[in-house]
DSSP file (Angstrom, degrees, kcal/mol; ACC not computed):
  #  RESIDUE AA STRUCTURE BP1 BP2  ACC     N-H-->O    O-->H-N    N-H-->O    O-->H-N    TCO  KAPPA ALPHA  PHI   PSI    X-CA   Y-CA   Z-CA
    1    1 A M              0   0    0      0, 0.0     2,-0.5     0, 0.0     0, 0.0   0.000 360.0 360.0 360.0 136.6  -77.1  -10.7  -26.9
    2    2 A N        -     0   0    0      1,-0.1     0, 0.0     2,-0.0     0, 0.0  -0.712 360.0-174.0 -81.5 123.0  -74.0  -11.5  -25.0
    3    3 A S        +     0   0    0     -2,-0.5     2,-0.2     2,-0.0    -1,-0.1  -0.136  29.1 146.6-110.5  35.4  -74.6  -11.8  -21.2
    4    4 A A        -     0   0    0      1,-0.1    -2,-0.0     2,-0.1     0, 0.0  -0.493  52.8-112.1 -76.2 143.7  -71.0  -12.2  -20.1
    5    5 A S     >  -     0   0    0     -2,-0.2     4,-2.4     1,-0.1     5,-0.2  -0.363  19.7-120.8 -70.2 150.1  -70.2  -10.6  -16.8
    6    6 A P  H  > S+     0   0    0      0, 0.0     4,-2.8     0, 0.0     5,-0.2   0.854 112.4  56.3 -62.7 -33.7  -67.8   -7.6  -16.8
    7    7 A E  H  > S+     0   0    0      2,-0.2     4,-2.0     1,-0.2     5,-0.1   0.915 108.5  46.4 -63.9 -41.5  -65.3   -9.5  -14.5
    8    8 A R  H  > S+     0   0    0      2,-0.2     4,-2.7     1,-0.2    -1,-0.2   0.921 112.5  50.0 -65.9 -44.1  -65.1  -12.4  -16.9
    9    9 A A  H  X S+     0   0    0     -4,-2.4     4,-2.3     1,-0.2    -2,-0.2   0.913 112.3  47.4 -62.0 -42.7  -64.7  -10.0  -19.9
   10   10 A A  H  X S+     0   0    0     -4,-2.8     4,-2.0     2,-0.2    -1,-0.2   0.842 112.1  48.9 -67.0 -32.8  -62.0   -8.1  -18.2
   11   11 A H  H  X S+     0   0    0     -4,-2.0     4,-2.6     2,-0.2    -2,-0.2   0.903 110.3  52.7 -71.7 -37.2  -60.1  -11.3  -17.1
   12   12 A F  H  X S+     0   0    0     -4,-2.7     4,-1.7     1,-0.2    -2,-0.2   0.924 111.5  46.4 -63.9 -42.5  -60.4  -12.6  -20.8
   13   13 A E  H  X S+     0   0    0     -4,-2.3     4,-1.9     1,-0.2    -1,-0.2   0.914 112.7  48.1 -63.0 -40.2  -58.8   -9.3  -22.1
   14   14 A W  H  X S+     0   0    0     -4,-2.0     4,-1.8     2,-0.2    -1,-0.2   0.904 105.5  59.2 -69.8 -38.0  -56.0   -9.2  -19.6
   15   15 A R  H  < S+     0   0    0     -4,-2.6     4,-0.4     1,-0.2     3,-0.3   0.949 112.5  38.7 -54.2 -48.6  -55.2  -12.9  -20.3
   16   16 A W  H >< S+     0   0    0     -4,-1.7     3,-0.9     1,-0.2     4,-0.3   0.817 110.7  61.5 -71.8 -26.0  -54.5  -12.1  -24.0
   17   17 A L  H >< S+     0   0    0     -4,-1.9     3,-0.9     1,-0.2    -1,-0.2   0.781  95.5  61.3 -66.3 -31.9  -52.9   -8.8  -23.0
   18   18 A A  T 3< S+     0   0    0     -4,-1.8     4,-0.4    -3,-0.3    -1,-0.2   0.673  98.2  57.0 -70.3 -19.5  -50.3  -10.7  -21.1
   19   19 A L  T <> S+     0   0    0     -3,-0.9     4,-2.2    -4,-0.4    -1,-0.2   0.548  84.8  84.8 -88.9  -5.5  -49.1  -12.5  -24.3
   20   20 A C  H <> S+     0   0    0     -3,-0.9     4,-2.7    -4,-0.3    -1,-0.2   0.903  88.2  48.1 -62.6 -43.0  -48.4   -9.2  -26.0
   21   21 A P  H  > S+     0   0    0      0, 0.0     4,-2.6     0, 0.0    -1,-0.2   0.870 112.0  51.2 -62.9 -32.2  -44.9   -8.8  -24.6
   22   22 A L  H  > S+     0   0    0     -4,-0.4     4,-2.2     2,-0.2    -2,-0.2   0.925 111.4  46.3 -65.3 -42.6  -44.1  -12.4  -25.5
   23   23 A A  H  X S+     0   0    0     -4,-2.2     4,-2.9     2,-0.2     5,-0.2   0.937 113.1  50.4 -59.5 -47.6  -45.3  -11.8  -29.1
   24   24 A L  H  X S+     0   0    0     -4,-2.7     4,-2.6     1,-0.2    -2,-0.2   0.914 111.7  48.4 -63.9 -43.5  -43.3   -8.6  -29.3
   25   25 A G  H  X S+     0   0    0     -4,-2.6     4,-2.1     2,-0.2    -1,-0.2   0.871 111.2  48.8 -58.5 -45.2  -40.2  -10.3  -28.0
   26   26 A L  H  X S+     0   0    0     -4,-2.2     4,-2.2     2,-0.2    -2,-0.2   0.920 111.8  50.0 -66.3 -45.3  -40.5  -13.1  -30.4
   27   27 A G  H  X S+     0   0    0     -4,-2.9     4,-2.5     2,-0.2     5,-0.2   0.951 110.7  48.9 -55.9 -48.7  -41.0  -10.7  -33.4
   28   28 A C  H  X S+     0   0    0     -4,-2.6     4,-2.2     1,-0.2    -1,-0.2   0.907 111.8  48.4 -60.3 -39.9  -38.0   -8.7  -32.4
   29   29 A A  H  X S+     0   0    0     -4,-2.1     4,-1.8     2,-0.2    -1,-0.2   0.813 111.1  52.0 -69.1 -30.7  -35.8  -11.8  -32.1
   30   30 A A  H  X S+     0   0    0     -4,-2.2     4,-1.0     2,-0.2    -2,-0.2   0.913 111.8  44.9 -74.2 -39.9  -37.1  -13.0  -35.5
   31   31 A V  H  < S+     0   0    0     -4,-2.5     4,-0.4    -5,-0.2    -2,-0.2   0.887 115.0  47.9 -71.1 -37.4  -36.3   -9.7  -37.2
   32   32 A L  H >< S+     0   0    0     -4,-2.2     3,-0.5    -5,-0.2     4,-0.2   0.894 117.2  42.5 -64.0 -40.3  -32.8   -9.5  -35.5
   33   33 A L  H >< S+     0   0    0     -4,-1.8     3,-1.3     1,-0.2     7,-0.5   0.541  87.3  94.9 -90.5  -8.0  -32.0  -13.1  -36.4
   34   34 A A  T 3< S+     0   0    0     -4,-1.0    -1,-0.2     1,-0.3    -2,-0.1   0.814  82.5  56.4 -53.9 -32.0  -33.4  -12.9  -40.0
   35   35 A A  T <  S+     0   0    0     -3,-0.5    -1,-0.3    -4,-0.4    -2,-0.1   0.816 109.8  47.3 -66.4 -31.5  -29.9  -12.1  -41.3
   36   36 A R    X>  +     0   0    0     -3,-1.3     4,-2.3    -4,-0.2     3,-0.6  -0.741  65.4 178.8-112.9  83.4  -28.6  -15.3  -39.8
   37   37 A P  H 3> S+     0   0    0      0, 0.0     4,-2.3     0, 0.0     5,-0.2   0.844  81.7  55.8 -61.3 -31.1  -31.0  -18.1  -40.7
   38   38 A L  H 3> S+     0   0    0      2,-0.2     4,-2.4     1,-0.2     5,-0.1   0.911 108.0  48.5 -61.0 -43.1  -28.9  -20.7  -38.8
   39   39 A A  H <> S+     0   0    0     -3,-0.6     4,-2.3     2,-0.2    -1,-0.2   0.891 111.5  50.0 -64.9 -40.1  -29.1  -18.7  -35.6
   40   40 A L  H  X S+     0   0    0     -4,-2.3     4,-2.5    -7,-0.5    -1,-0.2   0.880 111.3  48.5 -64.1 -35.8  -32.9  -18.4  -36.0
   41   41 A L  H  X S+     0   0    0     -4,-2.3     4,-2.0    -5,-0.3    -2,-0.2   0.891 111.3  49.6 -73.3 -36.7  -33.2  -22.1  -36.6
   42   42 A V  H  X S+     0   0    0     -4,-2.4     4,-2.3     2,-0.2    -2,-0.2   0.873 112.9  47.7 -61.0 -43.2  -31.0  -22.8  -33.5
   43   43 A L  H  X S+     0   0    0     -4,-2.3     4,-2.4     2,-0.2    -2,-0.2   0.899 112.3  49.3 -67.5 -43.7  -33.2  -20.4  -31.4
   44   44 A A  H  X S+     0   0    0     -4,-2.5     4,-2.1     2,-0.2    -2,-0.2   0.888 112.0  48.2 -64.4 -37.0  -36.4  -22.0  -32.7
   45   45 A G  H  X S+     0   0    0     -4,-2.0     4,-2.3     2,-0.2    -2,-0.2   0.921 113.0  47.8 -69.6 -43.1  -35.1  -25.5  -31.9
   46   46 A C  H  X S+     0   0    0     -4,-2.3     4,-2.6     2,-0.2    -2,-0.2   0.885 111.9  49.7 -60.9 -38.6  -34.1  -24.4  -28.4
   47   47 A S  H  X S+     0   0    0     -4,-2.4     4,-2.6     2,-0.2    -1,-0.2   0.917 111.9  48.0 -68.6 -40.5  -37.4  -22.8  -27.8
   48   48 A A  H  X S+     0   0    0     -4,-2.1     4,-2.6     1,-0.2     5,-0.2   0.900 110.5  52.0 -65.5 -40.6  -39.3  -25.9  -29.0
   49   49 A Y  H  X S+     0   0    0     -4,-2.3     4,-2.2     2,-0.2    -2,-0.2   0.937 110.2  49.4 -60.1 -48.2  -37.1  -28.0  -26.8
   50   50 A A  H  X S+     0   0    0     -4,-2.6     4,-2.2     2,-0.2    -2,-0.2   0.906 112.3  46.7 -55.0 -49.0  -38.0  -25.8  -23.8
   51   51 A V  H  X S+     0   0    0     -4,-2.6     4,-2.2     2,-0.2    -1,-0.2   0.889 112.3  50.5 -64.6 -37.4  -41.7  -25.9  -24.4
   52   52 A L  H  X S+     0   0    0     -4,-2.6     4,-2.8     1,-0.2    -2,-0.2   0.894 109.6  50.5 -66.4 -36.2  -41.6  -29.6  -24.9
   53   53 A A  H  X S+     0   0    0     -4,-2.2     4,-1.6    -5,-0.2    -2,-0.2   0.904 109.9  50.2 -67.1 -39.0  -39.7  -30.0  -21.7
   54   54 A A  H  X S+     0   0    0     -4,-2.2     4,-1.1     2,-0.2    -2,-0.2   0.894 114.4  45.3 -62.5 -42.5  -42.3  -27.9  -19.8
   55   55 A I  H  X S+     0   0    0     -4,-2.2     4,-2.0     1,-0.2    -2,-0.2   0.881 112.2  50.4 -70.6 -39.6  -45.1  -29.9  -21.3
   56   56 A S  H  < S+     0   0    0     -4,-2.8     7,-0.2     1,-0.2    -1,-0.2   0.754 104.1  58.0 -76.7 -23.3  -43.4  -33.2  -20.6
   57   57 A I  H  < S+     0   0    0     -4,-1.6    -1,-0.2    -5,-0.2    -2,-0.2   0.881 112.1  42.2 -65.3 -38.4  -42.7  -32.3  -16.9
   58   58 A R  H  < S+     0   0    0     -4,-1.1    -2,-0.2     1,-0.3    -1,-0.2   0.880 132.2  23.4 -77.8 -38.9  -46.5  -31.8  -16.5
   59   59 A R    >X  -     0   0    0     -4,-2.0     3,-1.8    -5,-0.1     4,-0.7  -0.744  66.5-177.2-132.2  87.1  -47.4  -34.9  -18.5
   60   60 A P  H 3> S+     0   0    0      0, 0.0     4,-2.4     0, 0.0     5,-0.2   0.716  77.9  72.7 -59.4 -22.2  -44.5  -37.5  -18.6
   61   61 A N  H 3> S+     0   0    0      1,-0.2     4,-2.7     2,-0.2     5,-0.2   0.883  92.4  57.1 -58.2 -35.3  -46.5  -39.8  -20.9
   62   62 A I  H <> S+     0   0    0     -3,-1.8     4,-2.2     1,-0.2    -1,-0.2   0.918 105.8  48.7 -61.9 -43.5  -45.9  -37.3  -23.6
   63   63 A F  H  X S+     0   0    0     -4,-0.7     4,-3.3    -7,-0.2     5,-0.2   0.925 110.5  51.9 -54.9 -49.1  -42.1  -37.7  -23.1
   64   64 A I  H  X S+     0   0    0     -4,-2.4     4,-2.5     1,-0.2     5,-0.3   0.943 111.3  47.1 -58.4 -46.6  -42.4  -41.5  -23.2
   65   65 A T  H  X S+     0   0    0     -4,-2.7     4,-2.3     1,-0.2    -1,-0.2   0.901 114.2  45.6 -63.2 -42.8  -44.2  -41.5  -26.3
   66   66 A L  H  X S+     0   0    0     -4,-2.2     4,-2.0    -5,-0.2    -1,-0.2   0.878 112.5  50.7 -64.6 -40.0  -41.9  -39.1  -28.0
   67   67 A F  H  X S+     0   0    0     -4,-3.3     4,-2.3     2,-0.2     5,-0.2   0.920 112.1  46.0 -68.1 -40.1  -38.9  -40.9  -26.9
   68   68 A L  H  X S+     0   0    0     -4,-2.5     4,-2.5    -5,-0.2     5,-0.3   0.923 113.0  50.9 -64.9 -42.7  -40.1  -44.3  -28.1
   69   69 A A  H  X S+     0   0    0     -4,-2.3     4,-3.1    -5,-0.3     5,-0.4   0.927 112.5  47.3 -63.2 -40.1  -41.2  -42.8  -31.5
   70   70 A V  H  X S+     0   0    0     -4,-2.0     4,-1.5     1,-0.2    -1,-0.2   0.871 113.0  47.0 -71.2 -39.5  -37.7  -41.2  -31.9
   71   71 A V  H  < S+     0   0    0     -4,-2.3    -1,-0.2    -5,-0.2    -2,-0.2   0.916 120.4  38.8 -67.1 -41.9  -35.8  -44.3  -31.0
   72   72 A I  H  < S+     0   0    0     -4,-2.5    -2,-0.2    -5,-0.2    -3,-0.2   0.910 126.1  32.5 -78.4 -41.7  -37.9  -46.4  -33.3
   73   73 A A  H  < S+     0   0    0     -4,-3.1    -3,-0.2    -5,-0.3    -2,-0.2   0.825 101.3  72.8 -90.3 -34.8  -38.3  -44.0  -36.2
   74   74 A L     <  -     0   0    0     -4,-1.5    16,-0.1    -5,-0.4    15,-0.1  -0.707  65.3-150.5 -92.6 126.7  -35.2  -41.9  -36.5
   75   75 A P        -     0   0    0      0, 0.0    14,-0.3     0, 0.0     2,-0.1  -0.434  38.7 -82.7 -85.1 167.7  -32.0  -43.4  -37.8
   76   76 A P        -     0   0    0      0, 0.0     2,-0.4     0, 0.0    12,-0.2  -0.400  44.3-136.2 -58.1 141.0  -28.5  -42.1  -36.6
   77   77 A F  E     -A   87   0A   0     10,-2.5    10,-2.5    -2,-0.1     2,-0.5  -0.884   9.4-149.1-110.2 140.2  -27.4  -39.1  -38.4
   78   78 A Y  E     -A   86   0A   0     -2,-0.4     2,-0.3     8,-0.2     6,-0.1  -0.928  12.7-169.2-111.9 120.9  -23.7  -38.8  -39.6
   79   79 A F        -     0   0    0     -2,-0.5     4,-0.5     6,-0.5     3,-0.3  -0.811  27.9-131.3-105.9 150.2  -22.2  -35.2  -39.8
   80   80 A S  S    S+     0   0    0     -2,-0.3     3,-0.4     1,-0.2    -1,-0.1   0.751 106.2  64.8 -77.9 -19.6  -18.9  -34.6  -41.5
   81   81 A A  S    S+     0   0    0      1,-0.2    -1,-0.2     2,-0.1     3,-0.1   0.884 105.7  43.5 -55.9 -42.9  -17.8  -32.6  -38.5
   82   82 A F  S >  S-     0   0    0     -3,-0.3     3,-1.0     1,-0.3     2,-0.4   0.509  99.2-143.8 -88.2  -5.3  -18.0  -35.7  -36.3
   83   83 A G  T 3  S-     0   0    0     -4,-0.5    -1,-0.3    -3,-0.4    -2,-0.1  -0.625  70.8 -19.2  79.8-131.8  -16.3  -38.1  -38.8
   84   84 A E  T 3  S+     0   0    0     -2,-0.4    -1,-0.2    -3,-0.1    -4,-0.1   0.190 105.8 115.6 -96.6  17.8  -17.9  -41.6  -38.7
   85   85 A T    <   -     0   0    0     -3,-1.0    -6,-0.5    -6,-0.2    -3,-0.1  -0.788  62.6-137.0 -90.7 123.2  -19.4  -41.0  -35.2
   86   86 A P  E     -A   78   0A   0      0, 0.0     2,-0.5     0, 0.0    -8,-0.2  -0.293   3.5-140.3 -73.9 160.5  -23.2  -41.1  -35.5
   87   87 A V  E     -A   77   0A   0    -10,-2.5   -10,-2.5    -2,-0.0     2,-0.5  -0.986  14.8-154.3-120.7 117.8  -25.4  -38.6  -33.6
   88   88 A Y     >  -     0   0    0     -2,-0.5     4,-0.5   -12,-0.2     3,-0.5  -0.817   8.8-149.2 -94.1 127.7  -28.6  -40.3  -32.1
   89   89 A V  H >> S+     0   0    0     -2,-0.5     3,-0.8   -14,-0.3     4,-0.7   0.800  94.8  68.2 -63.8 -32.6  -31.6  -37.8  -31.7
   90   90 A S  H >4 S+     0   0    0      1,-0.3     3,-1.0   -20,-0.2     4,-0.5   0.863  92.9  58.3 -60.8 -35.6  -32.8  -39.9  -28.7
   91   91 A T  H >4 S+     0   0    0     -3,-0.5     3,-0.7     1,-0.3    -1,-0.3   0.784  94.8  65.1 -71.0 -18.3  -29.7  -38.8  -26.7
   92   92 A L  H << S+     0   0    0     -3,-0.8     4,-0.4    -4,-0.5    -1,-0.3   0.836  98.0  54.4 -61.4 -33.5  -30.7  -35.2  -27.2
   93   93 A L  T <X S+     0   0    0     -3,-1.0     4,-2.2    -4,-0.7    -1,-0.2   0.568  82.8  93.1 -81.3  -9.7  -33.8  -36.0  -25.1
   94   94 A L  H <> S+     0   0    0     -3,-0.7     4,-2.5    -4,-0.5     3,-0.3   0.935  82.8  50.0 -44.1 -59.2  -31.6  -37.3  -22.2
   95   95 A P  H  > S+     0   0    0      0, 0.0     4,-2.5     0, 0.0    -1,-0.2   0.898 110.4  51.5 -55.2 -39.3  -31.4  -34.0  -20.3
   96   96 A M  H  > S+     0   0    0     -4,-0.4     4,-2.2     1,-0.2    -2,-0.2   0.878 108.9  50.1 -62.6 -38.1  -35.1  -33.7  -20.6
   97   97 A G  H  X S+     0   0    0     -4,-2.2     4,-2.0    -3,-0.3    -1,-0.2   0.825 110.6  49.8 -67.4 -35.7  -35.7  -37.1  -19.2
   98   98 A I  H  X S+     0   0    0     -4,-2.5     4,-2.4     2,-0.2    -2,-0.2   0.895 108.8  51.7 -67.6 -40.1  -33.4  -36.4  -16.3
   99   99 A G  H  X S+     0   0    0     -4,-2.5     4,-2.7    -5,-0.2     5,-0.3   0.924 111.2  48.1 -55.4 -49.5  -35.2  -33.2  -15.6
  100  100 A I  H  X S+     0   0    0     -4,-2.2     4,-2.9     1,-0.2    -2,-0.2   0.955 111.3  50.4 -55.8 -49.2  -38.5  -35.0  -15.5
  101  101 A L  H  X S+     0   0    0     -4,-2.0     4,-0.5     1,-0.2    -2,-0.2   0.875 112.9  46.8 -61.7 -42.4  -37.1  -37.7  -13.3
  102  102 A L  H  < S+     0   0    0     -4,-2.4     3,-0.4     2,-0.2    -1,-0.2   0.906 115.7  43.2 -62.7 -45.6  -35.7  -35.0  -10.9
  103  103 A V  H  < S+     0   0    0     -4,-2.7    -2,-0.2     1,-0.2    -1,-0.2   0.839 118.4  43.9 -76.2 -33.2  -38.8  -33.0  -10.6
  104  104 A R  H >X S+     0   0    0     -4,-2.9     3,-1.2    -5,-0.3     4,-1.1   0.418  84.0 103.3 -89.0   1.0  -41.2  -36.1  -10.4
  105  105 A L  G >< S+     0   0    0     -4,-0.5     3,-0.8    -3,-0.4    -1,-0.2   0.882  77.0  54.1 -58.6 -40.9  -38.9  -37.9   -7.8
  106  106 A P  G 34 S+     0   0    0      0, 0.0    -1,-0.3     0, 0.0    -2,-0.1   0.819 107.4  52.3 -56.9 -29.3  -41.1  -37.0   -4.8
  107  107 A D  G <4 S+     0   0    0     -3,-1.2    -2,-0.2    -4,-0.1     2,-0.2   0.686  88.1 100.5 -78.2 -24.9  -44.1  -38.5   -6.6
  108  108 A L    <<  -     0   0    0     -4,-1.1     2,-0.7    -3,-0.8    -3,-0.0  -0.414  54.3-161.1 -72.8 136.7  -42.4  -41.9   -7.4
  109  109 A R        -     0   0    0     -2,-0.2     2,-1.2     2,-0.1    -1,-0.1  -0.877  12.2-161.6-114.2 101.5  -43.2  -44.8   -5.2
  110  110 A L        +     0   0    0     -2,-0.7     2,-0.5     2,-0.0    -2,-0.0  -0.684  23.6 157.5 -93.2  99.8  -40.3  -47.3   -5.8
  111  111 A R        -     0   0    0     -2,-1.2     2,-0.5     2,-0.0    -2,-0.1  -0.949  26.8-154.3-122.3 112.8  -41.3  -50.7   -4.7
  112  112 A L        -     0   0    0     -2,-0.5    -2,-0.0     4,-0.1     0, 0.0  -0.698   4.3-157.0 -90.9 123.6  -39.2  -53.2   -6.4
  113  113 A D     >  -     0   0    0     -2,-0.5     4,-2.6     1,-0.1     3,-0.4  -0.451  43.7 -89.9 -88.9 176.3  -40.4  -56.8   -6.9
  114  114 A P  H  > S+     0   0    0      0, 0.0     4,-2.0     0, 0.0     5,-0.1   0.821 127.1  50.9 -57.8 -31.6  -37.7  -59.6   -7.5
  115  115 A I  H  > S+     0   0    0      2,-0.2     4,-2.1     1,-0.2     5,-0.1   0.888 110.2  47.6 -73.7 -37.1  -37.6  -59.2  -11.1
  116  116 A E  H  > S+     0   0    0     -3,-0.4     4,-2.6     2,-0.2     5,-0.2   0.847 111.2  52.7 -64.8 -35.6  -37.1  -55.4  -11.0
  117  117 A K  H  X S+     0   0    0     -4,-2.6     4,-2.3     2,-0.2    -2,-0.2   0.907 110.3  48.3 -70.0 -37.7  -34.3  -55.9   -8.3
  118  118 A G  H  X S+     0   0    0     -4,-2.0     4,-2.1    -5,-0.3    -2,-0.2   0.901 111.6  48.1 -62.5 -41.8  -32.6  -58.3  -10.7
  119  119 A L  H  X S+     0   0    0     -4,-2.1     4,-2.0     2,-0.2    -2,-0.2   0.917 112.6  50.1 -60.4 -44.9  -32.9  -55.9  -13.6
  120  120 A L  H  X S+     0   0    0     -4,-2.6     4,-2.2     1,-0.2     5,-0.2   0.892 111.4  47.7 -64.4 -40.1  -31.6  -53.0  -11.4
  121  121 A L  H  X S+     0   0    0     -4,-2.3     4,-2.3    -5,-0.2    -1,-0.2   0.896 111.6  51.8 -71.4 -34.5  -28.6  -55.2  -10.3
  122  122 A F  H  X S+     0   0    0     -4,-2.1     4,-2.4     2,-0.2    -2,-0.2   0.889 111.6  45.9 -63.5 -40.4  -27.9  -56.2  -13.8
  123  123 A L  H  X S+     0   0    0     -4,-2.0     4,-2.4     2,-0.2    -2,-0.2   0.876 112.6  48.1 -73.9 -34.6  -27.9  -52.6  -15.0
  124  124 A I  H  X S+     0   0    0     -4,-2.2     4,-2.2     2,-0.2    -2,-0.2   0.893 112.0  52.9 -76.5 -34.8  -25.7  -51.4  -12.1
  125  125 A G  H  X S+     0   0    0     -4,-2.3     4,-1.5    -5,-0.2    -2,-0.2   0.943 110.7  46.2 -58.6 -45.3  -23.3  -54.4  -12.9
  126  126 A T  H  X S+     0   0    0     -4,-2.4     4,-1.0     1,-0.2    -2,-0.2   0.906 112.3  50.7 -67.2 -38.9  -23.1  -53.4  -16.5
  127  127 A G  H  < S+     0   0    0     -4,-2.4     3,-0.3     1,-0.2    -1,-0.2   0.876 112.2  47.1 -64.5 -35.3  -22.5  -49.7  -15.7
  128  128 A L  H  < S+     0   0    0     -4,-2.2     4,-0.4     1,-0.2    -1,-0.2   0.725 110.7  51.6 -80.4 -18.1  -19.8  -50.6  -13.3
  129  129 A S  H  X S+     0   0    0     -4,-1.5     4,-2.4    -5,-0.2    -1,-0.2   0.644  90.3  80.0 -89.3 -13.2  -18.1  -53.0  -15.8
  130  130 A L  H  X S+     0   0    0     -4,-1.0     4,-2.3    -3,-0.3     5,-0.2   0.940  91.2  48.7 -62.8 -47.7  -18.0  -50.5  -18.7
  131  131 A P  H  > S+     0   0    0      0, 0.0     4,-2.3     0, 0.0    -1,-0.2   0.873 112.7  48.4 -58.1 -34.8  -14.9  -48.5  -17.4
  132  132 A F  H  > S+     0   0    0     -4,-0.4     4,-2.9     2,-0.2     5,-0.2   0.892 109.8  52.2 -70.3 -36.8  -13.0  -51.7  -16.9
  133  133 A A  H  X S+     0   0    0     -4,-2.4     4,-1.4     2,-0.2    -1,-0.2   0.887 112.0  47.9 -62.4 -39.0  -14.0  -52.9  -20.5
  134  134 A W  H  X S+     0   0    0     -4,-2.3     4,-1.3    -5,-0.2     8,-0.3   0.913 114.9  44.9 -66.6 -45.1  -12.7  -49.6  -21.9
  135  135 A W  H  < S+     0   0    0     -4,-2.3    -2,-0.2    -5,-0.2    -1,-0.2   0.940 116.8  43.3 -63.9 -46.4   -9.4  -49.9  -19.9
  136  136 A L  H  < S+     0   0    0     -4,-2.9    -1,-0.2     1,-0.2    -2,-0.2   0.676 114.9  50.3 -79.5 -22.7   -8.8  -53.6  -20.7
  137  137 A S  H  < S-     0   0    0     -4,-1.4     4,-0.4    -5,-0.2    -1,-0.2   0.701 112.7-114.4 -90.0 -19.4   -9.7  -53.3  -24.4
  138  138 A G     X  -     0   0    0     -4,-1.3     4,-2.1    -5,-0.2    -1,-0.2  -0.187  24.5 -84.9 105.9 159.7   -7.6  -50.3  -25.1
  139  139 A E  H  > S+     0   0    0      2,-0.2     4,-1.9     1,-0.2     5,-0.2   0.865 122.9  56.3 -73.1 -33.7   -8.5  -46.7  -26.0
  140  140 A V  H  > S+     0   0    0      2,-0.2     4,-1.4     1,-0.2    -1,-0.2   0.935 113.9  41.0 -64.3 -50.7   -8.8  -47.3  -29.8
  141  141 A V  H  > S+     0   0    0     -4,-0.4     4,-1.1     1,-0.2     3,-0.4   0.929 113.9  53.8 -70.3 -42.6  -11.5  -50.1  -29.2
  142  142 A G  H  < S+     0   0    0     -4,-2.1    -1,-0.2    -8,-0.3    -2,-0.2   0.823 107.6  49.3 -61.8 -31.5  -13.2  -48.1  -26.5
  143  143 A Q  H  < S+     0   0    0     -4,-1.9    -1,-0.2     1,-0.2    -2,-0.2   0.811 110.2  52.0 -78.0 -27.1  -13.6  -45.1  -28.7
  144  144 A Q  H  <        0   0    0     -4,-1.4    -2,-0.2    -3,-0.4    -1,-0.2   0.662 360.0 360.0 -82.2 -13.0  -15.1  -47.2  -31.6
  145  145 A S     <        0   0    0     -4,-1.1    -1,-0.2    -5,-0.1    -2,-0.2   0.502 360.0 360.0 -99.1 360.0  -17.6  -48.8  -29.4
C-alpha cells in the first residue's frame, strides 16, 4: 500500500503538469516545421545549444570537458559557401564560454602568481600586436592567416 502524503502527491502531479505547455509547444513547432527539415534542424540545434548553455552555467566543468573534447576530436569543416575558409566547431562555443565567464565573474577569485602574470602579459602583448601584424603584412596575408 502506498502511504504517500496528499501534499507530496499533489506536488508530484503539478510538477509534471507544468511540463505540458512545453511539450505542447514543442509538438506544435515540430508539426509546423516538418515541411522544412532544415528549419527544424536549426531550431533543434539552437534549442540544444541553449540547454547546454544553461547546464554549463550551473556546472562549468561540463563546458570545459565539452570544449576540450571538441577541440581535440573535431576537425575543421569546409563549406562551399565559405570557400577555403574552415569553420571550427570550437569557435561556436565561444559565446557560451563568455556567458559563463560573465555570470560566474563574482565567484572568481583572481590571485595571480608570477607565472600567471607572465602568461597574462604575453597574451595581452600578442593580442595588441595582431592588428599591427595585419596592417604591416597587408590585407591579403591577413585574410589568409
